[in-house]
C-alpha positions as CSV (number, residue, x, y, z in Angstrom):
1,M,0.1,-0.1,0.0
2,K,1.1,3.6,-0.8
3,N,-0.2,5.2,2.2
4,D,0.0,3.3,5.5
5,N,-0.7,6.4,7.6
6,Y,-4.1,6.8,5.8
7,F,-5.0,3.1,6.6
8,S,-3.6,3.4,10.2
9,T,-5.9,6.3,10.8
10,L,-8.9,4.4,9.5
11,I,-8.1,1.5,11.8
12,E,-7.8,3.8,14.9
13,K,-11.0,5.4,14.0
14,T,-12.9,2.4,14.1
15,K,-11.3,1.3,17.4
16,S,-12.0,4.6,19.3
17,N,-15.3,5.3,17.9
18,K,-17.5,6.5,20.8
19,N,-20.2,4.0,19.8
20,T,-18.0,1.2,21.0
21,V,-19.5,1.2,24.7
22,L,-23.0,1.4,23.4
23,P,-23.5,-2.1,22.5
24,V,-22.2,-3.2,26.0
25,I,-24.5,-1.0,27.8
26,T,-27.4,-2.3,25.6
27,I,-26.5,-5.9,26.3
28,L,-26.5,-5.3,30.2
29,L,-29.9,-3.6,29.9
30,V,-31.2,-6.6,27.7
31,I,-30.0,-9.0,30.6
32,I,-31.4,-6.9,33.4
33,I,-34.8,-6.5,31.7
34,F,-35.4,-10.1,30.7
35,Q,-33.9,-11.6,33.9
36,T,-36.0,-9.4,35.9
37,I,-39.2,-10.6,34.0
38,N,-38.2,-14.2,33.7
39,P,-35.7,-15.6,36.2
40,V,-35.2,-18.6,33.9
41,F,-33.6,-16.4,31.3
42,L,-29.9,-16.9,32.4
43,K,-30.5,-20.5,34.0
44,A,-28.9,-23.5,32.4
45,Q,-31.7,-24.2,29.9
46,G,-32.0,-20.6,29.1
47,R,-28.4,-20.1,28.4
48,I,-28.3,-23.1,26.1
49,T,-31.4,-21.6,24.1
50,L,-29.5,-18.2,23.9
51,V,-26.4,-19.9,22.7
52,Y,-28.4,-21.9,20.0
53,S,-30.2,-18.8,18.8
54,M,-27.1,-16.7,18.3
55,S,-24.5,-19.0,16.9
56,Y,-25.2,-19.7,13.3
57,F,-27.0,-16.2,13.2
58,L,-23.7,-14.6,14.2
59,I,-21.7,-16.5,11.5
60,A,-24.0,-15.1,8.8
61,A,-24.0,-11.6,10.3
62,L,-20.0,-11.6,10.2
63,G,-20.1,-12.1,6.4
64,L,-22.6,-9.2,6.1
65,T,-20.5,-7.1,8.3
66,F,-17.5,-7.1,5.8
67,V,-20.0,-6.1,3.1
68,V,-21.5,-3.3,5.1
69,M,-17.9,-2.2,6.2
70,M,-17.3,-1.5,2.6
71,G,-20.4,0.5,2.5
72,S,-22.3,-1.9,0.3
73,F,-25.4,-4.2,1.0
74,D,-26.1,-7.9,0.7
75,F,-29.6,-9.1,0.6
76,S,-28.8,-12.6,-0.6
77,I,-27.4,-13.9,2.7
78,V,-30.5,-15.4,4.1
79,S,-31.2,-17.2,0.7
80,L,-27.6,-18.4,0.6
81,L,-27.9,-19.8,4.2
82,K,-31.2,-21.4,3.2
83,L,-29.6,-23.1,0.1
84,S,-26.4,-24.2,1.8
85,A,-28.7,-26.0,4.7
86,L,-31.1,-27.6,2.0
87,I,-28.0,-28.9,-0.1
88,C,-26.9,-30.5,3.2
89,G,-30.2,-32.1,3.7
90,L,-30.6,-33.3,0.2
91,Y,-27.1,-34.8,-0.4
92,I,-25.7,-35.7,3.1
93,N,-26.5,-39.5,2.5
94,K,-24.9,-39.4,-0.9
95,F,-21.8,-37.5,-0.2
96,G,-21.5,-37.9,3.7
97,L,-19.5,-35.0,5.2
98,W,-18.2,-34.0,1.7
99,V,-21.4,-32.3,1.4
100,I,-20.1,-29.4,3.6
101,P,-17.4,-28.1,1.4
102,L,-20.0,-28.4,-1.6
103,A,-22.6,-26.4,0.1
104,I,-20.0,-23.7,1.1
105,L,-18.5,-23.7,-2.5
106,V,-22.0,-23.1,-3.9
107,C,-22.6,-20.0,-1.7
108,V,-18.9,-18.8,-2.5
109,C,-19.8,-19.0,-6.2
110,F,-22.9,-17.0,-5.7
111,G,-20.8,-14.4,-3.5
112,F,-18.6,-14.3,-6.7
113,V,-21.5,-13.4,-9.1
114,S,-22.7,-10.8,-6.7
115,G,-19.3,-9.2,-6.5
116,F,-18.9,-9.3,-10.3
117,L,-22.1,-7.8,-10.8
118,F,-21.4,-4.9,-8.4
119,A,-17.7,-4.4,-9.1
120,K,-17.3,-5.0,-13.0
121,L,-20.9,-4.3,-14.2
122,K,-21.7,-1.6,-11.7
123,V,-25.0,-2.9,-10.7
124,P,-25.9,-1.3,-7.4
125,S,-25.2,-3.9,-4.6
126,F,-28.6,-3.9,-3.3
127,I,-30.2,-4.8,-6.7
128,A,-27.5,-7.4,-7.5
129,T,-28.0,-9.3,-4.3
130,L,-31.6,-9.1,-4.5
131,G,-31.4,-10.6,-7.8
132,I,-28.9,-13.4,-6.6
133,S,-31.3,-14.0,-3.6
134,L,-34.3,-14.7,-6.0
135,V,-32.1,-17.2,-8.0
136,A,-30.8,-19.0,-4.8
137,E,-34.6,-19.0,-3.6
138,G,-35.5,-20.6,-6.9
139,I,-33.0,-23.3,-6.8
140,A,-33.6,-24.0,-3.2
141,L,-37.2,-24.5,-4.2
142,L,-36.5,-26.6,-7.2
143,L,-34.0,-28.9,-5.4
144,S,-36.2,-29.4,-2.3
145,K,-39.6,-29.5,-4.1
146,G,-40.8,-27.7,-1.1
147,H,-40.4,-30.9,1.1
148,L,-39.2,-30.8,4.7
149,L,-35.5,-32.2,4.8
150,M,-34.3,-34.3,7.8
151,I,-30.8,-35.1,8.8
152,T,-30.0,-38.5,10.4
153,N,-26.4,-38.3,10.0
154,S,-25.0,-38.4,13.6
155,S,-21.5,-37.3,12.5
156,F,-23.0,-34.3,10.8
157,R,-25.4,-33.3,13.8
158,K,-22.6,-33.5,16.2
159,L,-20.8,-30.6,14.5
160,A,-23.5,-28.4,16.3
161,V,-25.0,-30.3,19.3
162,T,-22.0,-32.0,21.0
163,F,-21.7,-30.3,24.3
164,I,-18.4,-29.2,25.5
165,G,-18.0,-27.6,28.9
166,G,-21.8,-27.7,29.0
167,I,-22.1,-25.4,25.9
168,P,-23.1,-26.8,22.5
169,A,-20.4,-27.1,19.8
170,V,-21.9,-24.6,17.6
171,F,-21.0,-21.7,19.9
172,Y,-17.4,-22.5,19.7
173,W,-17.7,-22.5,15.8
174,A,-19.2,-19.1,16.0
175,V,-16.7,-17.6,18.4
176,G,-13.7,-19.0,16.5
177,I,-15.0,-17.7,13.3
178,C,-15.6,-14.2,15.0
179,I,-12.1,-14.3,16.3
180,V,-10.7,-15.2,12.8
181,S,-12.9,-12.5,11.2
182,T,-11.8,-9.7,13.7
183,L,-8.0,-10.7,12.9
184,I,-8.8,-10.4,9.2
185,A,-10.4,-6.9,9.5
186,F,-7.7,-5.5,11.8
187,I,-4.5,-7.4,11.0
188,L,-4.4,-8.5,7.3
189,P,-4.0,-6.0,4.5
190,F,-7.4,-7.2,3.2
191,G,-9.3,-5.8,6.1
192,R,-7.6,-2.5,5.9
193,R,-8.6,-2.3,2.3
194,V,-12.2,-3.1,3.1
195,F,-12.2,-0.1,5.7
196,A,-10.6,2.2,3.1
197,I,-13.2,1.4,0.5
198,G,-16.0,2.1,3.0
199,E,-14.5,5.4,4.0
200,N,-13.7,6.5,0.4
201,A,-13.5,4.3,-2.4
202,K,-12.1,6.9,-4.7
203,A,-9.3,7.6,-2.3
204,A,-8.7,4.0,-1.6
205,S,-8.2,3.5,-5.3
206,M,-5.8,6.4,-5.4
207,S,-3.8,4.8,-2.6
208,G,-3.0,1.7,-4.7
209,I,-6.0,-0.5,-3.8
210,N,-7.7,-2.6,-6.5
211,V,-11.1,-1.6,-5.4
212,D,-13.0,-4.0,-8.0
213,R,-11.2,-7.1,-6.7
214,T,-11.7,-6.3,-3.3
215,R,-15.3,-5.9,-3.6
216,I,-15.5,-9.2,-5.3
217,Y,-13.5,-10.9,-2.5
218,V,-15.8,-9.4,0.2
219,F,-18.9,-10.7,-1.3
220,M,-17.2,-14.1,-1.8
221,L,-16.4,-14.0,1.8
222,S,-20.0,-13.2,2.6
223,G,-21.1,-16.2,0.7
224,F,-18.4,-18.4,2.5
225,F,-19.9,-17.3,5.9
226,C,-23.3,-17.9,4.7
227,G,-22.3,-21.5,3.6
228,I,-20.9,-22.1,6.9
229,A,-24.1,-20.7,8.7
230,G,-26.3,-22.9,6.7
231,V,-24.3,-26.1,7.4
232,L,-24.4,-25.3,11.3
233,Y,-28.1,-24.4,11.1
234,M,-28.9,-27.9,9.6
235,A,-26.5,-29.7,11.9
236,Q,-28.2,-27.8,14.7
237,M,-31.8,-28.2,13.8
238,G,-31.7,-31.5,12.2
239,G,-34.0,-30.4,9.4
240,G,-35.4,-27.7,7.4
241,S,-37.5,-26.6,4.4
242,V,-37.7,-23.6,2.1
243,G,-39.4,-21.6,4.7
244,L,-36.3,-21.5,6.9
245,G,-34.9,-18.1,7.6
246,A,-38.1,-16.2,7.2
247,D,-38.0,-12.8,8.9
248,M,-34.2,-13.2,9.5
249,M,-33.0,-10.3,7.2
250,I,-34.0,-7.4,9.5
251,P,-32.5,-9.1,12.4
252,L,-29.3,-9.6,10.6
253,F,-28.9,-6.1,9.5
254,A,-30.1,-4.9,13.0
255,S,-27.2,-7.0,14.6
256,V,-24.6,-5.4,12.5
257,V,-25.6,-1.9,13.1
258,A,-26.6,-2.6,16.7
259,G,-22.8,-3.7,17.4
260,G,-21.7,-0.2,15.9
261,T,-20.7,-0.8,12.2
262,A,-22.1,2.0,10.2
263,L,-24.3,1.5,7.2
264,T,-22.2,4.3,5.5
265,G,-19.2,2.1,5.8
266,G,-15.7,2.5,7.1
267,V,-16.6,2.2,10.7
268,G,-17.1,-1.0,12.8
269,G,-15.9,-4.5,12.6
270,P,-16.7,-8.2,13.3
271,H,-15.9,-7.8,17.0
272,R,-18.9,-5.3,17.3
273,T,-21.1,-7.6,15.4
274,F,-20.5,-10.2,18.1
275,F,-22.1,-7.9,20.5
276,G,-24.9,-6.9,18.1
277,A,-25.9,-10.5,17.5
278,I,-26.1,-11.0,21.2
279,I,-28.3,-7.9,21.5
280,I,-30.7,-8.9,18.8
281,T,-30.9,-12.7,19.3
282,W,-31.0,-12.4,23.1
283,T,-33.8,-9.9,22.7
284,E,-35.6,-12.2,20.3
285,S,-35.3,-15.1,22.7
286,G,-36.3,-13.0,25.6
287,M,-39.4,-12.0,24.1
288,L,-40.1,-15.6,22.9
289,M,-39.6,-16.9,26.4
290,N,-42.2,-14.5,27.5
291,G,-44.9,-15.4,24.9
292,A,-44.4,-12.4,22.4
293,S,-45.7,-13.0,19.1
294,R,-43.6,-13.3,16.1
295,G,-45.2,-9.9,14.8
296,M,-44.1,-8.3,18.0
297,Q,-40.6,-9.5,17.7
298,V,-40.2,-8.3,14.2
299,V,-41.7,-4.8,15.3
300,V,-39.3,-4.5,18.1
301,L,-36.3,-5.5,16.2
302,G,-37.2,-3.2,13.4
303,I,-37.5,-0.3,15.9
304,M,-34.0,-1.3,17.3
305,A,-32.5,-1.5,13.9
306,I,-33.7,2.1,13.0
307,I,-32.3,3.5,16.4
308,M,-29.1,1.8,16.1
309,S,-28.7,2.9,12.4
310,I,-29.3,6.6,13.6
311,A,-26.8,6.1,16.4
312,T,-23.9,4.7,14.2
313,L,-24.6,6.7,11.1
314,N,-21.7,8.8,9.8
315,K,-23.6,12.1,9.0
316,S,-20.8,13.6,7.1
317,R,-21.2,10.9,4.6
318,I,-24.8,11.7,3.6
């Protein structure tokens, strides 16, 4: 890179942003509120429920985080997660555990197409990924024929439901991927390029960054994480249909902005999405434990997304 000081300034900006403490305070409020309403919230079974609800969700949100850091949007994440899960359900008996890299590879290929449409053909990211979402949804429907798919392969299920230290294995996958994602964002040159593009794509290009190539890689990375999330979803749930992932899009975006990653790009990171995913999924689970309807959950999460978007928005960019 031609201007290391420029990238260092961006990294320091996202580390020292005043919104860093807001997600932590919000998590404490969520815990206090729901623990007061329902003392079971943090007991053993409640903790397991919270872990299951956040783990595969967090992985998908981490992929979305890189896209948002770049100042773009990815509306295909739920569809790719679904496609990955259904591929596992359809072909686990035929390919065994080799179905895992197959499902992930399919999602990476979709991510490449999204990135190519956006970077090379200049299709706006929200349009490109909406189109890819429809294609993935259609393929999922054609493959599954709308049937409920069940997983009986015990080795596959163990990837998510094996308990280690009283916590399901899916949680350790999620935390490990979050740590790796954070290292990618803050240690590797690739992460610095993503921040730079999100801050100012033209300046990033003048600093020697291949903006188009980085954008394609980011969407491929998002597809990669969606593939993993879909695999772990199916391993955790043991089954699914084309209806899985309904109403997940708003919570995913909400978790990214709730953690402090600005929709305008250039600020945030995977470490913040970890907190954002806790806020959103624990709020969802807390309301569910207390009998709130799905409609009420979506309304509350939508309001939270709006509030957190306003709180993290870089108003100098609009």
